[in-house]
C-alpha positions in Angstrom: 60.1 -71.6 109.4 56.4 -72.1 108.8 54.0 -71.7 111.7 52.4 -75.1 110.8 54.2 -77.8 108.9 52.6 -81.1 108.0 54.9 -83.7 106.4 53.7 -87.0 104.7 50.8 -87.4 107.2 49.0 -90.7 107.3 45.9 -91.1 109.5 43.4 -93.9 109.9 40.5 -95.0 112.0 39.3 -98.6 112.5 41.8 -100.0 109.9 40.5 -97.5 107.3 43.1 -95.0 106.0 41.6 -91.5 105.6 44.6 -89.2 105.2 47.2 -90.6 102.8 50.5 -88.8 102.7 49.3 -85.2 103.2 51.8 -82.2 103.1 50.9 -78.6 104.1 52.8 -75.5 105.1 51.0 -72.5 106.7 52.8 -69.3 107.5 51.9 -66.7 110.1 49.6 -64.1 108.7 48.1 -66.4 106.0 44.6 -67.7 105.5 44.4 -71.1 103.8 41.1 -72.5 102.5 40.8 -76.3 102.2 38.0 -77.4 100.0 36.8 -80.9 99.1 33.8 -83.3 99.2 32.5 -85.1 102.2 34.9 -88.0 103.0 37.9 -86.3 101.5 39.6 -86.0 104.9 39.1 -82.3 105.6 37.5 -82.6 109.0 39.8 -85.5 110.0 42.8 -83.2 109.3 41.4 -80.5 111.6 40.6 -83.0 114.4 44.1 -84.5 114.2 45.8 -81.1 114.4 43.7 -80.2 117.5 44.3 -83.6 119.1 40.9 -85.2 119.0 41.2 -88.8 120.2 40.2 -91.9 118.2 42.5 -91.5 115.3 45.6 -93.6 114.6 48.6 -91.6 113.2 50.4 -94.2 111.1 53.1 -91.9 109.6 54.3 -88.4 109.2 54.8 -85.3 111.3 52.8 -82.2 112.4 55.2 -79.4 113.6 53.9 -76.2 115.2 56.6 -73.6 115.5 59.0 -76.4 115.1 57.6 -78.5 117.9 56.1 -82.0 117.4 52.4 -81.4 117.9 51.6 -85.1 117.9 53.4 -85.5 121.2 51.2 -83.0 123.0 47.8 -83.5 124.7 44.9 -81.4 123.3 45.1 -79.0 126.3 48.8 -78.5 125.6 48.1 -77.8 121.9 45.5 -75.2 123.0 47.9 -73.6 125.4 50.5 -73.4 122.5 48.0 -71.5 120.4 46.0 -74.0 118.4 42.2 -73.4 118.2 39.5 -75.5 116.5 36.0 -74.2 115.9 34.0 -77.4 115.4 31.4 -77.9 112.7 29.0 -79.2 115.3 29.4 -77.4 118.7 29.1 -79.5 121.9 26.5 -78.6 124.5 27.4 -78.4 128.1 24.3 -78.3 130.3 24.7 -76.8 133.8 27.8 -74.8 132.9 27.2 -71.1 132.0 29.0 -69.7 129.0 30.7 -67.0 131.1 32.0 -69.6 133.7 33.3 -71.9 130.9 35.1 -69.0 129.2 36.7 -67.8 132.4 37.9 -71.4 133.4 39.3 -72.1 129.9 41.0 -68.7 129.5 42.7 -68.9 133.0 43.7 -72.5 132.4 45.5 -71.3 129.2 47.0 -68.4 130.9 48.3 -70.6 133.7 49.9 -73.0 131.2 51.6 -70.1 129.5 53.0 -68.8 132.9 50.7 -65.8 132.8 48.8 -64.4 135.7 45.2 -65.5 135.9 42.5 -62.9 135.5 40.4 -61.9 138.5 36.6 -62.1 138.1 36.3 -58.3 137.6 39.1 -58.3 135.1 37.7 -61.2 133.2 34.1 -59.8 133.1 35.3 -56.4 131.8 37.3 -58.2 129.0 34.6 -60.6 128.0 32.0 -57.8 127.8 34.3 -55.7 125.6 34.9 -58.6 123.2 31.3 -59.8 123.2 30.2 -56.2 122.4 32.6 -56.0 119.5 31.0 -59.2 118.1 27.4 -58.1 118.7 26.9 -60.9 121.2 24.2 -60.0 123.8 25.2 -60.3 127.4 22.3 -62.6 128.3 23.8 -65.2 126.0 26.8 -65.4 128.3 24.5 -66.4 131.2 23.1 -69.4 129.4 24.5 -73.0 129.4 27.3 -73.5 126.9 25.5 -73.9 123.5 22.3 -75.2 125.2 19.3 -74.0 123.2 21.6 -71.9 121.0 20.7 -71.4 117.3 23.3 -72.4 114.7 24.3 -68.8 114.4 24.7 -68.3 118.2 26.9 -71.4 118.4 29.2 -70.0 115.7 29.3 -66.6 117.3 30.2 -68.2 120.6 33.1 -69.9 119.0 34.3 -66.6 117.5 34.0 -65.1 121.0 36.3 -67.9 122.3 38.7 -67.3 119.5 38.9 -63.6 120.2 39.3 -64.2 124.0 42.0 -66.9 123.7 44.0 -65.2 121.0 45.4 -68.4 119.4 48.1 -68.3 116.8 46.4 -70.9 114.6 42.6 -70.8 114.1 41.0 -73.7 112.3 37.4 -73.2 111.1 35.7 -76.5 110.3 32.8 -75.7 107.9 31.6 -72.6 109.8 29.1 -71.9 107.0 27.2 -75.1 107.8 23.5 -74.3 108.5 23.9 -70.6 108.6 21.6 -68.1 106.8 23.2 -65.3 104.8 22.8 -62.6 107.5 24.3 -64.8 110.2 27.1 -65.8 107.9 28.0 -62.2 107.3 28.1 -61.5 111.1 30.3 -64.6 111.8 32.7 -64.0 109.0 33.1 -60.3 109.8 34.1 -61.5 113.3 36.7 -63.8 111.8 38.1 -61.2 109.5 38.5 -58.8 112.4 40.9 -61.4 114.0 43.2 -61.6 110.9 46.7 -60.4 111.8 50.3 -60.8 110.7 50.9 -63.0 113.8 47.9 -65.4 113.3 47.2 -68.0 110.6 43.9 -69.4 109.7 42.7 -72.6 108.1 39.2 -72.4 106.7 37.5 -75.7 105.7 34.5 -75.6 103.4 32.6 -77.3 100.6 31.4 -74.1 99.0 33.1 -71.4 97.1 30.6 -68.8 98.4 32.2 -68.7 101.8 35.4 -67.4 100.2 33.5 -64.3 99.1 33.4 -63.3 102.8 36.8 -64.7 104.0 39.2 -64.2 101.1 42.0 -66.7 101.4 45.7 -66.3 100.4 45.9 -69.9 99.4 43.2 -72.4 98.3 43.9 -76.2 98.5 41.7 -78.9 97.0 41.6 -82.1 98.9 40.6 -85.5 97.5 41.0 -89.0 98.8 43.1 -88.0 101.7 45.6 -85.7 100.0 45.9 -82.2 98.8 45.7 -82.5 95.0 46.1 -79.0 93.9 46.9 -75.6 95.5 46.6 -72.1 94.1 45.1 -68.6 94.6 41.5 -67.7 95.2 40.9 -68.3 91.4 41.2 -72.0 92.1 37.9 -71.8 94.0 36.2 -70.5 90.8 37.8 -73.4 88.8 36.2 -75.8 91.3 32.8 -74.1 90.9 33.0 -74.5 87.2 34.3 -78.1 87.0 33.5 -79.6 90.4 35.5 -82.0 92.5 35.3 -85.0 90.2 38.3 -83.8 88.1 40.5 -84.1 91.2 39.1 -87.3 92.4 39.6 -88.9 89.0 43.2 -87.8 89.0 43.7 -89.2 92.5 
């Protein structure tokens, strides 16, 4: 059984259909890259998997370990092991990053019937993980994403992913707005979290990201469906011929 199974998914918003009969299977241990132009439905797909409100599911299924994900609230999906790193991170003024992380982690542990971490236990753990990702401790004392650079926001999300230990990690255009040095730091943190038990979906416009996060499978998305799937060489085909060939076929 695949970790994530999407069958004939149809999604719309305000009477406009965005995803039009999408199928996708992702197994544990795999990294899948989804590529496509703006408006192809890539980010919509990530939001629907995570449970972001505002979308209308008009058909199809999303199964996670055989369970119907569409019947779960966003917090239930997170507790089951679904994690989404947003393209544009939300700022939460007045809430320090360390307090946010502790509350979120313990909420997930409670939902999984695990014992909550005490303050000393949590601080020890978060410092160890932050150190492994080269995240300075003073960043943990600041408001969540408030005044953070683009690179700091991305590293903060990698820190969350490392702490929460999800089974499915979705990265929505993590390369957006990053310089080359920050991109190396962020992608090295993601690569460190690859494991046989964890699957990843990486959403991007650009082939260059896949030089840093080498995928097992590449999918090309156009007009709300996956139009072609293949190995990493498919990304080179895209670079040579562009997305128009797949949109014309669609």
